[in-house]
C-alpha positions in Angstrom: 19.0 -10.6 -1.9 16.5 -11.4 -4.7 15.1 -7.8 -4.6 18.5 -6.2 -4.6 18.2 -5.2 -8.3 14.9 -3.4 -7.6 16.4 0.0 -7.3 16.0 3.3 -9.3 19.2 2.7 -11.1 18.7 0.8 -14.4 15.0 0.4 -13.6 13.6 1.5 -17.0 10.8 -0.8 -18.1 10.9 -1.1 -21.9 7.5 -2.7 -22.2 6.0 0.6 -20.7 8.7 3.0 -21.7 9.2 4.4 -18.2 11.2 4.0 -15.0 8.6 3.9 -12.2 11.1 5.4 -9.7 11.7 8.4 -12.0 8.3 10.0 -12.3 6.3 12.7 -10.6 5.2 10.2 -8.0 7.1 9.4 -4.9 7.7 5.8 -4.0 8.4 5.1 -0.3 9.5 2.0 1.5 7.4 2.1 4.7 9.2 -0.8 6.3 7.6 -3.6 8.3 4.3 -3.5 10.2 5.0 -4.5 13.8 2.6 -7.3 14.7 2.2 -9.9 17.4 3.1 -13.4 16.4 1.1 -14.8 19.4 -2.3 -13.2 19.1 -4.3 -13.4 15.8 -6.9 -10.8 16.9 -4.2 -8.4 18.0 -2.2 -8.9 14.8 -5.4 -8.2 12.7 -6.0 -5.0 14.6 -2.4 -3.9 14.2 -2.3 -4.5 10.5 -5.7 -2.8 9.9 -4.5 0.2 11.9 -1.3 0.4 9.9 -3.0 0.1 6.5 -5.6 2.7 7.5 -2.9 5.1 8.7 -0.7 4.8 5.7 -3.6 4.8 3.2 -5.1 7.9 4.8 -2.0 10.1 4.4 -2.0 12.9 2.0 -0.1 12.1 -1.2 3.2 13.9 -1.7 1.8 15.1 -5.1 -1.9 15.2 -5.1 -3.5 14.6 -8.5 -6.8 13.3 -9.7 -5.0 10.1 -10.8 -3.6 9.6 -7.3 -6.1 11.1 -4.8 -4.8 8.8 -2.1 -1.6 6.8 -1.6 -1.5 3.3 -3.2 -0.1 0.5 -1.1 1.8 -2.5 -2.3 2.4 -5.0 0.5 4.9 -7.9 0.6 3.8 -10.9 2.6 4.0 -13.1 4.4 0.8 -14.8 5.0 -2.1 -14.2 2.6 -4.4 -13.3 5.5 -3.0 -9.7 5.2 -5.6 -9.1 2.5 -8.4 -8.8 5.1 -6.9 -5.9 7.1 -6.0 -4.2 3.8 -9.6 -4.5 2.6 -10.9 -3.3 5.9 -8.7 -0.2 5.7 -9.5 0.4 2.0 -13.2 0.2 2.7 -12.9 3.0 5.2 -10.5 5.1 3.1 -12.7 4.9 -0.1 -16.0 4.6 1.6 -17.2 1.7 -0.5 -16.5 -2.0 -1.2 -13.5 -2.9 -3.3 -13.3 -5.3 -6.3 -10.7 -8.0 -5.8 -8.5 -9.5 -8.5 -7.0 -12.6 -6.9 -4.3 -14.8 -8.5 -3.9 -18.0 -6.6 -4.1 -21.7 -6.8 -6.7 -21.7 -4.1 -10.0 -20.0 -3.5 -9.3 -18.5 -0.1 -13.1 -18.0 0.3 -13.6 -21.0 2.6 -15.8 -20.8 5.6 -13.5 -21.1 8.7 -15.3 -24.4 9.6 -14.0 -25.8 6.3 -10.5 -24.8 7.2 -10.3 -26.6 10.6 -8.1 -25.8 13.5 -7.0 -28.3 16.2 -8.1 -25.6 18.7 -11.2 -23.9 17.2 -11.7 -20.3 18.3 -12.8 -16.9 17.0 -9.2 -16.1 16.5 -8.5 -19.2 14.5 -11.3 -18.2 12.1 -8.8 -15.6 10.7 -6.4 -17.5 8.5 -4.9 -17.6 5.0 -7.8 -19.6 3.6 -10.8 -17.8 5.0 -9.9 -14.1 4.8 -11.9 -13.4 1.6 -14.9 -15.2 3.2 -14.7 -12.9 6.1 -14.2 -9.8 3.9 -17.2 -10.8 1.7 -19.4 -11.3 4.8 -18.3 -7.9 6.1 -19.4 -6.2 2.8 -15.8 -5.2 1.9 -15.8 -6.9 -1.6 -17.9 -5.8 -4.5 -20.1 -8.8 -5.2 -20.2 -9.6 -8.9 -17.1 -7.8 -9.9 -14.3 -9.9 -8.4 -12.1 -12.6 -10.1 -9.9 -15.5 -9.2 -7.2 -16.5 -11.6 -5.0 -19.6 -11.8 -7.2 -21.9 -9.7 -6.3 -25.6 -9.4 -7.2 -26.2 -5.8 -8.4 -29.4 -4.1 -12.0 -29.1 -2.9 -14.3 -30.7 -0.3 -16.8 -30.9 -3.1 -18.8 -28.7 -5.5 -20.2 -26.8 -2.6 -16.8 -25.0 -2.3 -17.4 -23.5 -5.8 -21.0 -22.7 -4.9 -19.9 -20.8 -1.8 -17.3 -18.9 -3.8 -19.8 -17.9 -6.5 -22.3 -16.7 -3.8 -19.5 -14.4 -2.6 -19.4 -12.8 -6.1 -16.2 -14.3 -7.6 -15.6 -15.3 -11.2 -13.4 -18.4 -11.4 -10.6 -18.7 -14.0 -8.9 -22.1 -13.7 -5.2 -22.6 -14.4 -6.1 -24.9 -17.4 -8.1 -22.1 -19.0 -4.9 -20.5 -20.2 -4.4 -23.4 -22.6 -7.7 -22.5 -24.5 -7.9 -18.8 -23.9 -4.2 -17.7 -23.9 -3.0 -14.8 -21.8 -5.0 -12.3 -24.0 -8.2 -14.1 -23.4 -7.7 -14.1 -19.7 -6.9 -10.3 -19.8 -10.1 -9.7 -21.7 -12.3 -11.6 -19.3 -10.8 -9.7 -16.3 -11.3 -6.3 -17.9 -14.9 -7.2 -19.0 -15.7 -8.3 -15.4 -14.1 -5.5 -13.5 -13.8 -2.6 -15.9 -11.4 0.3 -15.5 -13.2 2.6 -13.0 -13.9 0.4 -9.9 -11.3 0.5 -7.2 -9.4 -2.8 -7.3 -7.3 -4.7 -4.7 -4.8 -6.9 -6.6 -3.7 -10.0 -4.6 -1.0 -12.3 -5.9 -0.3 -15.5 -4.1 3.0 -16.8 -5.5 1.6 -20.3 -5.6 -0.4 -19.3 -8.7 2.9 -20.1 -10.5 3.9 -23.7 -10.9 6.1 -25.1 -8.1 8.7 -26.2 -10.7 9.4 -22.5 -11.1 8.4 -21.2 -7.7 8.9 -23.9 -5.1 9.3 -21.5 -2.1 5.7 -21.4 -0.9 3.7 -23.1 1.8 1.0 -24.8 -0.3 2.4 -25.7 -3.7 0.1 -27.1 -6.3 1.3 -28.8 -9.5 0.0 -27.5 -12.9 0.4 -23.8 -12.4 1.1 -20.9 -14.7 4.6 -19.9 -15.7 6.1 -16.6 -14.4 6.1 -15.3 -18.0 2.4 -16.0 -18.4 1.4 -14.2 -15.1 3.6 -11.2 -15.9 2.1 -11.0 -19.4 -1.4 -11.0 -17.8 -0.4 -8.3 -15.3 1.0 -6.1 -18.0 -2.3 -6.4 -19.9 -4.3 -5.2 -16.9 -2.6 -1.8 -16.5 -5.9 0.0 -17.1 -7.3 -1.4 -13.9 -7.8 1.2 -11.1 -5.6 -0.5 -8.6 -5.8 1.1 -5.2 -3.9 -1.6 -3.3 -1.9 -4.8 -4.0 -0.1 -7.6 -2.3 2.4 -10.3 -3.2 2.2 -13.1 -0.6 3.0 -16.6 0.5 6.7 -16.4 -0.5 8.5 -18.7 1.9 12.3 -18.3 1.5 12.9 -21.4 3.7 11.5 -23.6 1.0 13.1 -21.8 -1.9 16.1 -23.0 -3.9 19.6 -21.7 -3.6 19.1 -19.5 -6.5 16.1 -17.8 -4.7 14.0 -18.3 -7.8 10.7 -17.8 -6.0 11.8 -14.5 -4.5 13.2 -13.4 -7.8 9.8 -13.9 -9.5 8.0 -12.2 -6.6 10.3 -9.2 -6.9 9.7 -8.9 -10.6 5.9 -9.1 -10.1 6.2 -6.2 -7.6 8.2 -4.2 -10.2 5.5 -4.9 -12.9 2.7 -3.9 -10.6 4.5 -0.7 -9.6 5.2 0.1 -13.3 1.5 -0.4 -14.2 0.2 1.8 -11.3 2.6 4.6 -12.3 1.9 4.1 -16.0 -1.9 4.5 -15.6 -1.4 7.6 -13.4 0.9 9.2 -16.0 -1.5 8.3 -18.8 -4.3 10.0 -16.9 -2.2 13.1 -16.3 -1.4 13.3 -20.0 -5.1 13.1 -20.8 -6.0 15.8 -18.4 -3.2 18.0 -19.6 -4.4 17.5 -23.1 -8.0 18.4 -22.2 -6.7 21.6 -20.4 -4.7 22.6 -23.5 -7.7 22.0 -25.8 -9.9 24.1 -23.6 -7.3 26.9 -23.5 -6.9 26.8 -27.3 -10.7 27.0 -27.7 -10.9 30.0 -25.4 -8.1 31.7 -27.3 -10.0 31.1 -30.6 
């Protein structure tokens, strides 16, 4: 029910001056990806195949700003980022920069995220998917960012492993010194506006006092207002895919506050993707008109 208000009616976003559902772009709910709950390897294959098939479709309106479909995925387990990155790597023919908002690194070696029954399948989990993606060459080393970190570690070696995978770390406490504007500037300086970006939002980046409905809550997180303000400031990023994950309704309050925040985050991401596309269309139209006027002169 928390996403019931996310409909084209009364969806005008005043901060951007647009209704993302009323634009030249077509927004489609593709439904659920059917996956096996019993076999991690099969589930990974099923998700990768689905992302690849959806992301390879021809856009309804093909334009330079939207040469391919852009996918926003609602989780579920954070491990969905790995099949998404595998698919995007094939679709775009290159590694992807990752902007990851989370309390946790999620770049742990599988051996540091132990299973009672170790196996190749158990290596794939919601704490190791970026480690796997990095080792497969799916992530642009040196251009990716974590934001909102306040995780518990095995030791300093966890940060060292993370740095070796090419991530810049922004801790939750940094917002007190830098403010939202400072964090926005750091991200834009690190990633730029041209690289293809996968935006991954774990709802536990927000303090559990505001978003309790998640599996691994950590005290001391950002507020929903702070995260939304940061996301709004990053509209110029070239987002090619995104996810909002780790929302666990069973742990949420009766007011569904976690789901409400996740729904709003999805709306903001959608608005930003559409807004950047429309801005690029306006620039290209302007260039075309200038060229036409020059020819007429």
